[in-house]
Chimera marker file (.cmm) of the C-alpha trace (Angstrom):
<marker_set name="trace">
<marker id="1" x="72.913" y="126.079" z="85.666" r="1" g="1" b="0" radius="0.5"/>
<marker id="2" x="75.483" y="123.284" z="85.528" r="1" g="1" b="0" radius="0.5"/>
<marker id="3" x="75.531" y="120.241" z="87.848" r="1" g="1" b="0" radius="0.5"/>
<marker id="4" x="79.218" y="119.693" z="89.255" r="1" g="1" b="0" radius="0.5"/>
<marker id="5" x="80.776" y="116.414" z="88.791" r="1" g="1" b="0" radius="0.5"/>
<marker id="6" x="82.075" y="115.164" z="91.923" r="1" g="1" b="0" radius="0.5"/>
<marker id="7" x="85.691" y="113.316" z="92.145" r="1" g="1" b="0" radius="0.5"/>
<marker id="8" x="84.235" y="110.051" z="91.997" r="1" g="1" b="0" radius="0.5"/>
<marker id="9" x="82.528" y="110.467" z="88.898" r="1" g="1" b="0" radius="0.5"/>
<marker id="10" x="85.304" y="112.431" z="87.331" r="1" g="1" b="0" radius="0.5"/>
<marker id="11" x="87.840" y="109.269" z="88.371" r="1" g="1" b="0" radius="0.5"/>
<marker id="12" x="85.388" y="106.727" z="87.468" r="1" g="1" b="0" radius="0.5"/>
<marker id="13" x="85.026" y="108.413" z="83.783" r="1" g="1" b="0" radius="0.5"/>
<marker id="14" x="88.832" y="109.129" z="83.444" r="1" g="1" b="0" radius="0.5"/>
<marker id="15" x="89.597" y="105.599" z="84.322" r="1" g="1" b="0" radius="0.5"/>
<marker id="16" x="87.755" y="104.262" z="81.095" r="1" g="1" b="0" radius="0.5"/>
<marker id="17" x="90.355" y="105.132" z="79.467" r="1" g="1" b="0" radius="0.5"/>
<marker id="18" x="92.847" y="102.360" z="79.421" r="1" g="1" b="0" radius="0.5"/>
<marker id="19" x="96.216" y="104.611" z="78.940" r="1" g="1" b="0" radius="0.5"/>
<marker id="20" x="94.844" y="106.771" z="82.071" r="1" g="1" b="0" radius="0.5"/>
<marker id="21" x="93.877" y="103.580" z="83.827" r="1" g="1" b="0" radius="0.5"/>
<marker id="22" x="97.353" y="102.063" z="83.700" r="1" g="1" b="0" radius="0.5"/>
<marker id="23" x="99.006" y="104.950" z="84.701" r="1" g="1" b="0" radius="0.5"/>
<marker id="24" x="96.692" y="105.228" z="87.628" r="1" g="1" b="0" radius="0.5"/>
<marker id="25" x="97.128" y="101.677" z="88.854" r="1" g="1" b="0" radius="0.5"/>
<marker id="26" x="101.375" y="102.234" z="88.660" r="1" g="1" b="0" radius="0.5"/>
<marker id="27" x="101.128" y="105.735" z="90.466" r="1" g="1" b="0" radius="0.5"/>
<marker id="28" x="98.568" y="103.615" z="93.015" r="1" g="1" b="0" radius="0.5"/>
<marker id="29" x="100.818" y="100.949" z="94.011" r="1" g="1" b="0" radius="0.5"/>
<marker id="30" x="103.497" y="103.516" z="94.695" r="1" g="1" b="0" radius="0.5"/>
<marker id="31" x="101.275" y="105.127" z="96.861" r="1" g="1" b="0" radius="0.5"/>
<marker id="32" x="99.757" y="102.499" z="98.601" r="1" g="1" b="0" radius="0.5"/>
<marker id="33" x="103.437" y="101.312" z="99.319" r="1" g="1" b="0" radius="0.5"/>
<marker id="34" x="104.628" y="104.514" z="100.714" r="1" g="1" b="0" radius="0.5"/>
<marker id="35" x="101.487" y="105.035" z="102.851" r="1" g="1" b="0" radius="0.5"/>
<marker id="36" x="102.361" y="101.823" z="104.085" r="1" g="1" b="0" radius="0.5"/>
<marker id="37" x="105.567" y="102.403" z="105.227" r="1" g="1" b="0" radius="0.5"/>
<marker id="38" x="104.530" y="105.653" z="106.983" r="1" g="1" b="0" radius="0.5"/>
<marker id="39" x="102.211" y="103.745" z="108.962" r="1" g="1" b="0" radius="0.5"/>
<marker id="40" x="104.523" y="100.935" z="110.081" r="1" g="1" b="0" radius="0.5"/>
<marker id="41" x="106.507" y="103.346" z="111.085" r="1" g="1" b="0" radius="0.5"/>
<marker id="42" x="104.002" y="105.061" z="113.339" r="1" g="1" b="0" radius="0.5"/>
<marker id="43" x="102.669" y="101.887" z="114.723" r="1" g="1" b="0" radius="0.5"/>
<marker id="44" x="106.043" y="101.293" z="115.814" r="1" g="1" b="0" radius="0.5"/>
<marker id="45" x="106.482" y="104.648" z="117.507" r="1" g="1" b="0" radius="0.5"/>
<marker id="46" x="109.419" y="105.825" z="115.728" r="1" g="1" b="0" radius="0.5"/>
<marker id="47" x="110.076" y="109.183" z="114.193" r="1" g="1" b="0" radius="0.5"/>
<marker id="48" x="111.732" y="109.809" z="111.106" r="1" g="1" b="0" radius="0.5"/>
<marker id="49" x="114.756" y="110.458" z="113.058" r="1" g="1" b="0" radius="0.5"/>
<marker id="50" x="114.506" y="107.576" z="115.306" r="1" g="1" b="0" radius="0.5"/>
<marker id="51" x="114.178" y="105.671" z="112.047" r="1" g="1" b="0" radius="0.5"/>
<marker id="52" x="117.332" y="106.825" z="110.413" r="1" g="1" b="0" radius="0.5"/>
<marker id="53" x="119.303" y="106.310" z="113.408" r="1" g="1" b="0" radius="0.5"/>
<marker id="54" x="118.415" y="102.474" z="113.225" r="1" g="1" b="0" radius="0.5"/>
<marker id="55" x="119.120" y="102.242" z="109.804" r="1" g="1" b="0" radius="0.5"/>
<marker id="56" x="122.574" y="104.050" z="110.041" r="1" g="1" b="0" radius="0.5"/>
<marker id="57" x="121.050" y="107.158" z="107.992" r="1" g="1" b="0" radius="0.5"/>
<marker id="58" x="119.952" y="110.220" z="107.562" r="1" g="1" b="0" radius="0.5"/>
<marker id="59" x="116.397" y="111.777" z="108.241" r="1" g="1" b="0" radius="0.5"/>
<marker id="60" x="116.359" y="113.364" z="104.762" r="1" g="1" b="0" radius="0.5"/>
<marker id="61" x="116.406" y="110.071" z="103.325" r="1" g="1" b="0" radius="0.5"/>
<marker id="62" x="113.707" y="108.547" z="105.078" r="1" g="1" b="0" radius="0.5"/>
<marker id="63" x="111.563" y="111.450" z="104.296" r="1" g="1" b="0" radius="0.5"/>
<marker id="64" x="112.416" y="110.882" z="100.936" r="1" g="1" b="0" radius="0.5"/>
<marker id="65" x="111.323" y="107.198" z="101.106" r="1" g="1" b="0" radius="0.5"/>
<marker id="66" x="108.176" y="108.237" z="102.414" r="1" g="1" b="0" radius="0.5"/>
<marker id="67" x="107.162" y="110.841" z="100.412" r="1" g="1" b="0" radius="0.5"/>
<marker id="68" x="104.449" y="110.189" z="98.291" r="1" g="1" b="0" radius="0.5"/>
<marker id="69" x="105.440" y="113.167" z="96.064" r="1" g="1" b="0" radius="0.5"/>
<marker id="70" x="108.790" y="111.777" z="95.512" r="1" g="1" b="0" radius="0.5"/>
<marker id="71" x="109.964" y="110.291" z="92.068" r="1" g="1" b="0" radius="0.5"/>
<marker id="72" x="112.462" y="107.875" z="93.400" r="1" g="1" b="0" radius="0.5"/>
<marker id="73" x="111.800" y="104.172" z="93.346" r="1" g="1" b="0" radius="0.5"/>
<marker id="74" x="113.159" y="102.669" z="96.480" r="1" g="1" b="0" radius="0.5"/>
<marker id="75" x="115.164" y="99.398" z="96.375" r="1" g="1" b="0" radius="0.5"/>
<marker id="76" x="113.760" y="95.955" z="97.769" r="1" g="1" b="0" radius="0.5"/>
<marker id="77" x="116.850" y="95.817" z="99.609" r="1" g="1" b="0" radius="0.5"/>
<marker id="78" x="115.748" y="99.228" z="101.219" r="1" g="1" b="0" radius="0.5"/>
<marker id="79" x="112.615" y="98.281" z="102.218" r="1" g="1" b="0" radius="0.5"/>
<marker id="80" x="113.494" y="95.174" z="103.720" r="1" g="1" b="0" radius="0.5"/>
<marker id="81" x="116.048" y="97.169" z="106.144" r="1" g="1" b="0" radius="0.5"/>
<marker id="82" x="113.068" y="99.663" z="106.785" r="1" g="1" b="0" radius="0.5"/>
<marker id="83" x="110.979" y="96.742" z="107.906" r="1" g="1" b="0" radius="0.5"/>
<marker id="84" x="113.244" y="95.012" z="109.981" r="1" g="1" b="0" radius="0.5"/>
<marker id="85" x="114.397" y="97.981" z="112.034" r="1" g="1" b="0" radius="0.5"/>
<marker id="86" x="110.947" y="97.988" z="113.215" r="1" g="1" b="0" radius="0.5"/>
<marker id="87" x="110.606" y="94.288" z="113.997" r="1" g="1" b="0" radius="0.5"/>
<marker id="88" x="108.654" y="93.035" z="110.729" r="1" g="1" b="0" radius="0.5"/>
<marker id="89" x="109.342" y="91.260" z="107.557" r="1" g="1" b="0" radius="0.5"/>
<marker id="90" x="108.579" y="91.850" z="104.286" r="1" g="1" b="0" radius="0.5"/>
<marker id="91" x="106.059" y="89.831" z="102.064" r="1" g="1" b="0" radius="0.5"/>
<marker id="92" x="105.687" y="90.319" z="98.296" r="1" g="1" b="0" radius="0.5"/>
<marker id="93" x="102.739" y="89.071" z="96.515" r="1" g="1" b="0" radius="0.5"/>
<marker id="94" x="101.741" y="88.525" z="93.058" r="1" g="1" b="0" radius="0.5"/>
<marker id="95" x="98.313" y="89.018" z="91.741" r="1" g="1" b="0" radius="0.5"/>
<marker id="96" x="97.088" y="87.628" z="88.025" r="1" g="1" b="0" radius="0.5"/>
<marker id="97" x="96.446" y="90.623" z="86.132" r="1" g="1" b="0" radius="0.5"/>
<marker id="98" x="92.595" y="90.745" z="84.766" r="1" g="1" b="0" radius="0.5"/>
<link id1="1" id2="2" r="1" g="1" b="0" radius="0.2"/>
<link id1="2" id2="3" r="1" g="1" b="0" radius="0.2"/>
<link id1="3" id2="4" r="1" g="1" b="0" radius="0.2"/>
<link id1="4" id2="5" r="1" g="1" b="0" radius="0.2"/>
<link id1="5" id2="6" r="1" g="1" b="0" radius="0.2"/>
<link id1="6" id2="7" r="1" g="1" b="0" radius="0.2"/>
<link id1="7" id2="8" r="1" g="1" b="0" radius="0.2"/>
<link id1="8" id2="9" r="1" g="1" b="0" radius="0.2"/>
<link id1="9" id2="10" r="1" g="1" b="0" radius="0.2"/>
<link id1="10" id2="11" r="1" g="1" b="0" radius="0.2"/>
<link id1="11" id2="12" r="1" g="1" b="0" radius="0.2"/>
<link id1="12" id2="13" r="1" g="1" b="0" radius="0.2"/>
<link id1="13" id2="14" r="1" g="1" b="0" radius="0.2"/>
<link id1="14" id2="15" r="1" g="1" b="0" radius="0.2"/>
<link id1="15" id2="16" r="1" g="1" b="0" radius="0.2"/>
<link id1="16" id2="17" r="1" g="1" b="0" radius="0.2"/>
<link id1="17" id2="18" r="1" g="1" b="0" radius="0.2"/>
<link id1="18" id2="19" r="1" g="1" b="0" radius="0.2"/>
<link id1="19" id2="20" r="1" g="1" b="0" radius="0.2"/>
<link id1="20" id2="21" r="1" g="1" b="0" radius="0.2"/>
<link id1="21" id2="22" r="1" g="1" b="0" radius="0.2"/>
<link id1="22" id2="23" r="1" g="1" b="0" radius="0.2"/>
<link id1="23" id2="24" r="1" g="1" b="0" radius="0.2"/>
<link id1="24" id2="25" r="1" g="1" b="0" radius="0.2"/>
<link id1="25" id2="26" r="1" g="1" b="0" radius="0.2"/>
<link id1="26" id2="27" r="1" g="1" b="0" radius="0.2"/>
<link id1="27" id2="28" r="1" g="1" b="0" radius="0.2"/>
<link id1="28" id2="29" r="1" g="1" b="0" radius="0.2"/>
<link id1="29" id2="30" r="1" g="1" b="0" radius="0.2"/>
<link id1="30" id2="31" r="1" g="1" b="0" radius="0.2"/>
<link id1="31" id2="32" r="1" g="1" b="0" radius="0.2"/>
<link id1="32" id2="33" r="1" g="1" b="0" radius="0.2"/>
<link id1="33" id2="34" r="1" g="1" b="0" radius="0.2"/>
<link id1="34" id2="35" r="1" g="1" b="0" radius="0.2"/>
<link id1="35" id2="36" r="1" g="1" b="0" radius="0.2"/>
<link id1="36" id2="37" r="1" g="1" b="0" radius="0.2"/>
<link id1="37" id2="38" r="1" g="1" b="0" radius="0.2"/>
<link id1="38" id2="39" r="1" g="1" b="0" radius="0.2"/>
<link id1="39" id2="40" r="1" g="1" b="0" radius="0.2"/>
<link id1="40" id2="41" r="1" g="1" b="0" radius="0.2"/>
<link id1="41" id2="42" r="1" g="1" b="0" radius="0.2"/>
<link id1="42" id2="43" r="1" g="1" b="0" radius="0.2"/>
<link id1="43" id2="44" r="1" g="1" b="0" radius="0.2"/>
<link id1="44" id2="45" r="1" g="1" b="0" radius="0.2"/>
<link id1="45" id2="46" r="1" g="1" b="0" radius="0.2"/>
<link id1="46" id2="47" r="1" g="1" b="0" radius="0.2"/>
<link id1="47" id2="48" r="1" g="1" b="0" radius="0.2"/>
<link id1="48" id2="49" r="1" g="1" b="0" radius="0.2"/>
<link id1="49" id2="50" r="1" g="1" b="0" radius="0.2"/>
<link id1="50" id2="51" r="1" g="1" b="0" radius="0.2"/>
<link id1="51" id2="52" r="1" g="1" b="0" radius="0.2"/>
<link id1="52" id2="53" r="1" g="1" b="0" radius="0.2"/>
<link id1="53" id2="54" r="1" g="1" b="0" radius="0.2"/>
<link id1="54" id2="55" r="1" g="1" b="0" radius="0.2"/>
<link id1="55" id2="56" r="1" g="1" b="0" radius="0.2"/>
<link id1="56" id2="57" r="1" g="1" b="0" radius="0.2"/>
<link id1="57" id2="58" r="1" g="1" b="0" radius="0.2"/>
<link id1="58" id2="59" r="1" g="1" b="0" radius="0.2"/>
<link id1="59" id2="60" r="1" g="1" b="0" radius="0.2"/>
<link id1="60" id2="61" r="1" g="1" b="0" radius="0.2"/>
<link id1="61" id2="62" r="1" g="1" b="0" radius="0.2"/>
<link id1="62" id2="63" r="1" g="1" b="0" radius="0.2"/>
<link id1="63" id2="64" r="1" g="1" b="0" radius="0.2"/>
<link id1="64" id2="65" r="1" g="1" b="0" radius="0.2"/>
<link id1="65" id2="66" r="1" g="1" b="0" radius="0.2"/>
<link id1="66" id2="67" r="1" g="1" b="0" radius="0.2"/>
<link id1="67" id2="68" r="1" g="1" b="0" radius="0.2"/>
<link id1="68" id2="69" r="1" g="1" b="0" radius="0.2"/>
<link id1="69" id2="70" r="1" g="1" b="0" radius="0.2"/>
<link id1="70" id2="71" r="1" g="1" b="0" radius="0.2"/>
<link id1="71" id2="72" r="1" g="1" b="0" radius="0.2"/>
<link id1="72" id2="73" r="1" g="1" b="0" radius="0.2"/>
<link id1="73" id2="74" r="1" g="1" b="0" radius="0.2"/>
<link id1="74" id2="75" r="1" g="1" b="0" radius="0.2"/>
<link id1="75" id2="76" r="1" g="1" b="0" radius="0.2"/>
<link id1="76" id2="77" r="1" g="1" b="0" radius="0.2"/>
<link id1="77" id2="78" r="1" g="1" b="0" radius="0.2"/>
<link id1="78" id2="79" r="1" g="1" b="0" radius="0.2"/>
<link id1="79" id2="80" r="1" g="1" b="0" radius="0.2"/>
<link id1="80" id2="81" r="1" g="1" b="0" radius="0.2"/>
<link id1="81" id2="82" r="1" g="1" b="0" radius="0.2"/>
<link id1="82" id2="83" r="1" g="1" b="0" radius="0.2"/>
<link id1="83" id2="84" r="1" g="1" b="0" radius="0.2"/>
<link id1="84" id2="85" r="1" g="1" b="0" radius="0.2"/>
<link id1="85" id2="86" r="1" g="1" b="0" radius="0.2"/>
<link id1="86" id2="87" r="1" g="1" b="0" radius="0.2"/>
<link id1="87" id2="88" r="1" g="1" b="0" radius="0.2"/>
<link id1="88" id2="89" r="1" g="1" b="0" radius="0.2"/>
<link id1="89" id2="90" r="1" g="1" b="0" radius="0.2"/>
<link id1="90" id2="91" r="1" g="1" b="0" radius="0.2"/>
<link id1="91" id2="92" r="1" g="1" b="0" radius="0.2"/>
<link id1="92" id2="93" r="1" g="1" b="0" radius="0.2"/>
<link id1="93" id2="94" r="1" g="1" b="0" radius="0.2"/>
<link id1="94" id2="95" r="1" g="1" b="0" radius="0.2"/>
<link id1="95" id2="96" r="1" g="1" b="0" radius="0.2"/>
<link id1="96" id2="97" r="1" g="1" b="0" radius="0.2"/>
<link id1="97" id2="98" r="1" g="1" b="0" radius="0.2"/>
</marker_set>
């Protein structure tokens, strides 16, 4: 009987491939951004509809912005407006590559 490899072992092995690692890191940053946007909105107690009204846009635009599977890459000004609508400032940080 073959032993099943769990996901963490599979991921660790796959990340040994430099091309896979690079693509994974690109996607991870997008996923983390969208997860933070959703968390920020929820902490602020706003629904997508309420946030859309504050930003003078449609709920579908907020949904698309927060969707982790969306292929769109939001403009920096959009993220700034999103944060300000909830009383936050955007902070950008640069981290040296290894």
